[in-house]
C-alpha positions in Angstrom: 19.2 10.0 -16.5 18.1 9.5 -20.1 15.0 11.5 -21.3 12.2 9.2 -22.3 10.3 9.5 -25.6 6.8 8.7 -24.5 5.3 8.9 -27.9 7.8 6.3 -29.3 7.0 4.0 -26.3 3.3 4.3 -26.8 3.6 3.7 -30.6 5.8 0.7 -29.9 3.2 -0.7 -27.5 0.4 -0.3 -30.0 2.6 -2.0 -32.7 3.3 -4.9 -30.3 -0.4 -5.2 -29.6 -1.3 -5.3 -33.3 1.4 -8.0 -33.9 0.2 -10.0 -30.9 -3.3 -10.0 -32.1 -2.1 -11.1 -35.5 -0.4 -14.1 -33.8 3.2 -12.7 -34.1 5.5 -13.1 -31.1 7.2 -10.0 -29.7 10.7 -10.5 -28.4 12.3 -7.9 -26.2 15.6 -7.5 -24.6 16.4 -5.8 -21.3 19.7 -4.8 -19.8 20.2 -6.3 -16.4 22.9 -5.2 -14.0 24.6 -8.2 -12.3 25.8 -7.7 -8.8 27.9 -10.2 -6.9 26.0 -12.2 -4.3 26.6 -10.8 -0.8 28.8 -12.8 1.5 26.5 -13.6 4.5 27.8 -15.1 7.7 26.1 -16.3 10.8 27.8 -16.7 14.2 27.8 -20.3 15.6 26.5 -21.8 12.4 27.3 -25.5 12.3 29.3 -26.4 9.1 26.9 -29.3 8.3 24.2 -26.7 7.5 26.3 -24.8 4.9 25.0 -25.3 1.3 21.6 -26.7 2.4 18.3 -25.1 1.5 15.8 -23.9 4.0 12.3 -22.4 3.7 12.0 -19.0 5.4 9.3 -16.5 5.8 10.4 -12.9 5.9 8.0 -10.2 7.2 8.5 -7.3 4.8 6.1 -4.9 6.3 3.1 -4.5 8.5 0.5 -1.9 9.2 -2.5 -1.3 11.5 -5.8 -2.3 10.0 -9.5 -2.6 11.0 -10.5 -6.2 10.4 -14.0 -7.4 11.1 -16.0 -10.6 10.6 -17.8 -10.8 7.3 -21.1 -11.3 9.1 -21.0 -7.6 10.0 -21.1 -6.6 6.3 -24.1 -6.5 4.1 -23.9 -5.8 0.3 -26.6 -4.1 -1.7 -26.2 -3.2 -5.4 -22.5 -3.8 -5.1 -22.0 -1.5 -2.1 -20.8 -2.8 1.2 -22.5 -1.5 4.4 -21.9 -1.9 8.1 -24.4 -1.1 10.9 -23.1 1.5 13.4 -24.4 1.8 16.9 -24.5 5.4 18.1 -24.0 6.4 21.8 -27.7 6.8 22.2 -28.2 3.2 21.0 -29.6 4.1 17.5 -28.4 2.0 14.6 -27.5 3.5 11.2 -25.9 2.0 8.2 -22.6 3.3 6.7 -21.1 2.5 3.4 -17.6 1.0 3.7 -14.8 0.1 1.3 -13.4 -3.4 2.0 -10.6 -5.7 1.1 -9.8 -9.3 1.7 -9.1 -10.0 5.3 -6.4 -12.4 6.7 -8.9 -15.2 6.7 -11.8 -16.2 4.5 -14.4 -15.1 7.1 -13.0 -11.7 7.7 -12.7 -8.4 5.8 -10.4 -5.4 6.2 -12.2 -2.1 6.3 -10.3 0.5 4.2 -12.7 3.4 4.7 -16.1 4.2 6.2 -15.5 3.5 9.9 -12.7 4.2 12.3 -11.3 2.6 15.4 -13.7 3.0 18.3 -16.9 2.8 16.3 -19.3 0.2 17.6 -20.8 -2.2 15.0 -23.6 -4.7 15.2 -24.0 -7.7 12.9 -25.8 -7.1 9.6 -29.5 -7.7 9.6 -30.6 -11.1 8.2 -32.4 -10.7 4.9 -36.0 -11.9 4.9 
């Protein structure tokens, strides 16, 4: 593996930024390794389908996540909170870190609660 010269790379980046701000176009070249396309076969594939295009969806990974309805989240001063119900019935608020959920009305909880915690919908602002 070739040793990188980070100072030269950073200097090149700043020079390119200066040129871009001055309206100059920066052209770069990259070496690309070309590999032959793999030969793929499918048993019992009718020959009339060969050469045709199809739309496919490939699942490339999945993970377990905590996803809740957005109505369970309240936001104050840029911080998201959920309301936790304790075993004795008391309600407390916990800050959570969220991400977009699979649908517009859901959110994924990244941190702040764990599986098994009981939540109640956020209080309506008055």
